[in-house]
C-alpha positions as CSV (number, residue, x, y, z in Angstrom):
1,M,19.4,2.9,-5.5
2,K,20.1,0.3,-8.2
3,A,20.5,-3.3,-7.4
4,F,20.1,-6.7,-8.9
5,V,17.3,-8.7,-7.3
6,I,15.6,-12.0,-7.6
7,D,11.7,-12.3,-7.0
8,R,11.7,-16.0,-6.5
9,Y,14.0,-19.0,-6.6
10,K,15.2,-20.0,-10.2
11,P,14.0,-16.9,-12.1
12,E,13.5,-17.5,-15.8
13,N,15.5,-14.7,-17.0
14,G,18.1,-14.3,-14.2
15,M,18.5,-11.4,-11.8
16,R,16.3,-8.3,-12.3
17,K,17.9,-4.8,-12.3
18,A,15.6,-2.7,-10.1
19,N,15.4,0.5,-8.2
20,V,14.9,-0.3,-4.4
21,P,15.0,1.9,-1.2
22,D,18.6,2.8,0.1
23,P,19.4,0.6,3.3
24,V,18.6,1.9,6.8
25,V,21.7,2.2,9.1
26,G,21.5,0.7,12.4
27,E,23.3,1.8,15.4
28,N,26.2,-0.9,14.8
29,D,26.0,-0.8,11.1
30,V,28.3,0.8,8.6
31,L,26.9,2.0,5.3
32,V,29.1,1.2,2.4
33,Q,29.1,2.7,-1.2
34,V,29.9,-0.4,-3.2
35,H,32.7,0.0,-5.6
36,A,33.1,-3.5,-6.6
37,A,31.2,-7.1,-5.8
38,G,32.8,-10.4,-6.2
39,V,30.7,-13.2,-7.7
40,N,30.6,-16.8,-6.2
41,L,29.0,-20.1,-6.9
42,L,27.1,-19.4,-3.5
43,D,25.4,-16.7,-5.4
44,S,24.1,-19.4,-8.0
45,K,23.1,-21.7,-5.2
46,I,20.9,-19.2,-3.4
47,K,19.4,-18.3,-6.7
48,S,18.4,-21.7,-7.5
49,G,17.0,-22.4,-4.0
50,E,19.8,-25.0,-2.8
51,F,19.7,-23.4,0.5
52,K,16.1,-22.3,1.0
53,A,15.6,-24.8,3.9
54,M,18.6,-23.4,5.8
55,L,18.5,-19.9,4.6
56,P,14.9,-18.8,4.1
57,Y,15.3,-15.5,2.2
58,K,12.5,-13.0,1.8
59,F,11.8,-11.4,-1.7
60,P,12.8,-9.5,-3.4
61,L,16.4,-10.4,-2.6
62,I,19.3,-8.5,-3.5
63,M,22.0,-10.8,-4.6
64,G,25.8,-10.7,-3.7
65,H,28.0,-12.0,-1.1
66,D,31.4,-10.1,-1.6
67,V,32.0,-6.2,-1.3
68,A,34.7,-3.5,-1.5
69,G,34.0,0.0,-1.1
70,E,33.9,3.2,0.8
71,V,32.2,4.0,4.2
72,V,29.5,6.8,3.6
73,E,28.0,6.7,7.1
74,V,28.3,5.0,10.4
75,G,25.7,4.1,13.3
76,S,25.8,5.7,16.6
77,R,27.6,2.8,18.2
78,V,30.2,2.2,15.7
79,R,33.8,3.1,16.8
80,K,36.3,1.4,14.4
81,F,35.1,3.0,11.1
82,K,34.4,6.4,9.8
83,A,33.3,8.0,6.8
84,G,35.9,7.8,3.8
85,D,37.5,4.5,4.9
86,Q,38.0,2.0,2.3
87,V,36.7,-1.4,3.5
88,Y,35.7,-4.9,2.4
89,A,33.5,-7.8,3.6
90,R,31.5,-10.7,3.2
91,P,28.2,-9.5,4.9
92,A,26.4,-12.1,7.2
93,D,23.7,-14.3,6.0
94,F,20.3,-12.6,5.8
95,R,22.3,-9.4,5.2
96,I,23.8,-10.1,1.9
97,G,23.0,-7.6,-0.9
98,T,26.4,-6.5,-2.6
99,F,25.1,-6.3,-6.2
100,A,23.8,-2.9,-5.3
101,E,24.9,0.6,-5.0
102,L,24.9,0.7,-1.2
103,I,24.8,-1.9,1.7
104,T,24.8,-1.9,5.2
105,I,27.1,-4.0,7.2
106,H,27.5,-4.9,10.8
107,E,30.8,-3.5,12.2
108,S,32.1,-6.9,13.3
109,D,31.6,-8.2,9.9
110,L,33.9,-5.4,8.2
111,A,37.7,-5.1,7.7
112,F,39.9,-2.4,6.2
113,K,40.6,-2.9,2.5
114,P,44.2,-4.1,1.9
115,A,46.2,-1.1,0.9
116,S,47.9,-2.9,-1.9
117,L,44.8,-3.9,-3.8
118,S,42.4,-2.2,-6.0
119,M,38.7,-2.2,-5.0
120,E,38.1,-4.9,-7.9
121,E,40.9,-7.1,-6.3
122,A,39.9,-6.6,-2.9
123,A,36.2,-7.6,-3.9
124,S,37.5,-10.8,-4.7
125,I,38.7,-11.8,-1.5
126,P,36.2,-11.9,1.4
127,L,34.1,-15.1,0.8
128,V,36.9,-17.4,-0.6
129,G,39.5,-16.0,1.9
130,L,37.1,-16.7,4.9
131,T,36.1,-20.1,3.5
132,V,39.7,-21.0,3.3
133,W,40.8,-19.7,6.5
134,Q,37.9,-21.3,8.4
135,A,38.7,-24.5,6.8
136,L,42.5,-25.0,6.9
137,V,43.2,-22.7,10.0
138,E,40.1,-23.1,12.2
139,K,38.7,-26.7,11.4
140,A,42.0,-28.4,10.1
141,N,44.6,-26.5,12.4
142,L,47.0,-27.2,9.4
143,Q,50.5,-27.4,10.5
144,R,54.0,-27.0,8.9
145,G,55.1,-30.1,7.3
146,Q,51.6,-31.4,6.9
147,K,50.2,-32.6,3.5
148,V,47.1,-30.9,2.1
149,F,45.0,-31.8,-1.0
150,I,43.1,-29.0,-2.5
151,Q,40.8,-29.8,-5.2
152,A,40.3,-27.3,-8.3
153,G,43.4,-25.4,-7.8
154,S,42.6,-22.8,-10.5
155,G,39.4,-21.9,-9.2
156,G,38.4,-19.0,-6.7
157,V,38.8,-21.0,-3.5
158,G,41.5,-23.2,-4.9
159,T,43.8,-20.4,-5.9
160,F,43.5,-18.7,-2.4
161,A,43.8,-22.1,-0.6
162,I,47.1,-23.0,-2.3
163,Q,48.8,-19.7,-1.3
164,L,47.4,-19.9,2.3
165,A,48.6,-23.5,2.9
166,K,52.0,-22.7,1.5
167,H,52.1,-19.8,4.0
168,L,51.2,-22.2,6.7
169,G,54.1,-24.4,5.7
170,A,52.4,-27.4,4.1
171,T,52.9,-29.6,1.1
172,V,50.2,-28.9,-1.4
173,A,48.7,-31.1,-4.1
174,T,46.0,-29.9,-6.2
175,T,44.0,-30.9,-9.4
176,T,43.6,-28.9,-12.5
177,S,43.8,-28.9,-16.3
178,A,47.2,-28.8,-18.2
179,A,46.4,-25.3,-19.4
180,N,46.3,-24.1,-15.7
181,T,49.4,-25.9,-14.5
182,A,51.6,-23.0,-14.7
183,L,49.2,-20.8,-12.7
184,V,49.0,-23.3,-9.7
185,K,52.6,-23.9,-9.6
186,S,53.0,-20.1,-9.5
187,L,50.8,-20.1,-6.4
188,G,52.8,-22.7,-4.7
189,A,51.4,-26.0,-5.5
190,D,53.9,-28.8,-5.1
191,V,52.1,-31.6,-6.7
192,V,49.9,-30.8,-9.7
193,I,47.7,-33.5,-11.1
194,D,45.8,-33.1,-14.6
195,Y,42.5,-34.2,-13.7
196,R,41.8,-35.2,-17.4
197,K,44.5,-37.7,-17.6
198,E,45.4,-38.8,-14.1
199,D,43.4,-40.2,-11.1
200,F,44.5,-38.3,-8.1
201,E,43.7,-41.3,-5.9
202,A,46.5,-43.4,-7.7
203,V,49.0,-40.6,-7.2
204,L,48.2,-39.3,-3.7
205,K,48.6,-41.2,-0.3
206,D,48.7,-40.4,3.5
207,Y,47.6,-36.7,3.4
208,D,46.7,-35.0,6.6
209,V,43.9,-32.7,5.1
210,V,41.5,-32.6,2.2
211,L,39.7,-29.3,1.2
212,N,36.8,-30.9,-0.7
213,S,34.8,-28.6,-3.1
214,Q,33.8,-31.1,-5.7
215,D,31.1,-34.2,-6.2
216,S,30.3,-37.0,-4.2
217,T,32.5,-39.3,-6.1
218,T,35.5,-37.2,-5.7
219,L,34.6,-36.8,-1.9
220,E,34.7,-40.6,-1.5
221,K,38.0,-41.1,-3.3
222,S,39.5,-38.1,-1.2
223,L,38.5,-40.0,2.1
224,R,40.8,-42.8,0.9
225,I,43.9,-40.7,0.4
226,L,43.9,-39.5,3.8
227,K,46.3,-41.0,6.6
228,P,44.6,-42.4,9.8
229,G,43.4,-39.4,11.8
230,G,43.3,-37.2,8.7
231,K,40.7,-34.6,8.2
232,L,38.4,-33.8,5.2
233,I,36.6,-30.3,5.2
234,S,33.8,-30.3,2.5
235,I,32.4,-27.0,1.4
236,S,30.2,-28.7,-1.3
237,G,28.3,-31.1,1.1
238,P,26.7,-33.1,2.3
239,P,25.9,-30.9,5.4
240,D,26.1,-32.6,8.9
241,P,24.5,-32.3,12.2
242,A,27.4,-30.0,13.6
243,F,26.6,-27.7,10.8
244,A,22.9,-27.8,11.8
245,R,23.6,-27.1,15.5
246,E,25.9,-24.1,14.4
247,L,23.1,-22.7,12.5
248,G,20.6,-23.2,15.3
249,L,18.3,-25.2,12.9
250,N,15.0,-26.9,14.0
251,V,14.8,-30.7,15.0
252,V,13.5,-31.7,11.4
253,L,16.3,-30.2,9.6
254,K,18.9,-31.6,12.0
255,V,17.4,-35.1,11.3
256,V,17.6,-34.2,7.6
257,M,21.2,-33.4,7.7
258,F,22.0,-36.4,10.1
259,F,20.8,-38.7,7.1
260,L,22.3,-36.5,4.5
261,S,25.8,-36.9,5.8
262,F,25.2,-40.5,7.5
263,A,26.8,-42.4,4.5
264,T,29.9,-40.2,4.3
265,K,30.5,-40.1,8.0
266,R,30.2,-43.8,8.2
267,K,32.8,-44.2,5.3
268,A,35.0,-41.7,7.2
269,R,34.9,-43.8,10.5
270,R,35.6,-47.0,8.8
271,L,38.8,-45.4,7.5
272,G,39.8,-43.9,10.7
273,V,39.6,-40.2,9.3
274,D,37.2,-37.3,10.2
275,Y,34.6,-35.7,7.9
276,S,33.0,-32.3,8.4
277,F,31.0,-29.8,6.4
278,L,31.8,-26.1,6.3
279,F,29.4,-23.1,5.2
280,M,31.7,-20.0,6.0
281,R,30.5,-17.5,8.1
282,A,31.1,-13.6,8.1
283,E,33.9,-12.5,10.4
284,G,35.5,-9.3,10.3
285,N,38.6,-10.2,12.8
286,Q,39.5,-13.0,10.4
287,L,39.3,-10.9,7.4
288,G,41.6,-8.5,9.1
289,K,44.3,-11.2,9.6
290,I,43.9,-11.8,5.8
291,T,44.4,-8.1,5.1
292,E,47.9,-8.4,7.1
293,L,48.9,-11.4,4.8
294,I,48.0,-9.6,1.6
295,N,49.7,-6.5,2.7
296,A,52.9,-8.4,3.5
297,G,52.9,-10.0,0.2
298,G,51.9,-13.5,1.4
299,I,48.8,-13.8,-0.7
300,R,47.9,-12.1,-3.9
301,P,44.5,-12.1,-5.5
302,V,44.0,-14.1,-8.8
303,M,41.4,-12.5,-11.0
304,D,39.9,-13.7,-14.2
305,K,37.3,-11.1,-15.4
306,I,35.8,-7.8,-14.6
307,F,32.2,-7.1,-15.6
308,P,30.5,-3.8,-15.7
309,F,27.4,-3.6,-13.4
310,D,24.9,-3.9,-16.0
311,Q,26.3,-7.2,-17.0
312,A,25.7,-8.8,-13.5
313,N,23.9,-11.7,-15.0
314,D,26.5,-12.3,-17.6
315,A,29.1,-12.4,-14.7
316,L,27.0,-14.9,-12.7
317,A,26.5,-17.1,-15.8
318,Y,30.4,-17.0,-16.5
319,V,30.9,-18.3,-12.8
320,E,28.3,-21.0,-13.2
321,S,30.1,-22.2,-16.5
322,G,33.1,-23.4,-14.4
323,R,35.6,-21.7,-16.8
324,A,36.8,-19.0,-14.5
325,K,40.5,-19.1,-13.3
326,G,40.3,-17.3,-10.1
327,K,37.9,-14.9,-9.2
328,V,35.1,-12.8,-11.3
329,V,34.1,-9.4,-10.1
330,I,31.5,-6.8,-10.9
331,R,32.6,-3.0,-11.1
332,V,29.7,-1.1,-9.4
333,A,31.0,2.3,-9.1
334,Q,34.3,4.0,-10.4
């Protein structure tokens, strides 16, 4: 099969299109023909080696974390899916590889594709959807009437997070440029701050939850807008000891993460708020709940561009540029 791979971290010419062996189907696996693959900043971070200590991948590595497609074959112990089913997923770490014609995915990481979405739209959902679900529902336990600040509201995570937060009954503040104000308001944002003209710290106060996706300066300012007992969940770091325990990392990496997050956690404690890091995990059951919301009309995908398979490197470069409004997707098969 054809796939886009890297042979080392920081490849000079980006990903390489290659012929690689078809994946082997294990007894709990589902073989999926890839119709579309979402593109994420995580792909760029994996390519650059940012997570190599935590996720030591072997080369050549097939890239890609989001998939929508059709089931071709199932393993002997698979009961939920059958050939011909339309599905989508964020494959588990060490089983990524959606920039390819075929991929095997563990049954527990897979969900039925929302009936209302095209393959390209569905491929835009899993990673950002699970990230936001695990941040706002699982970690923050966001409740009706609470206030949440979602940074970068016009990005892939932001567009999904605004919609889920509104579904949960929260008041939503976000940052974006003036050009994207109408977009984020249409998704449900109540307070929109033009980051080029306003300082969100001067506008927002006594928030219950912050979803942090930006740099360390923005994180520190975000801690100060929380009310006592508030929660900041960061998807951009720094990683903390709890994350190291969840991943089962060795003692050395646990110590490293303790020191990486020490200053941030100390600032949070002084302010009487909570800081935690989130690196989302594959989870088919949660993705099934997201499917229900989408089919009910509670959340819609926000798409920017669809690139043909041969232009996978251009798609990744576009995501890296930071210009995308919503999600970028690669069309692999018609």
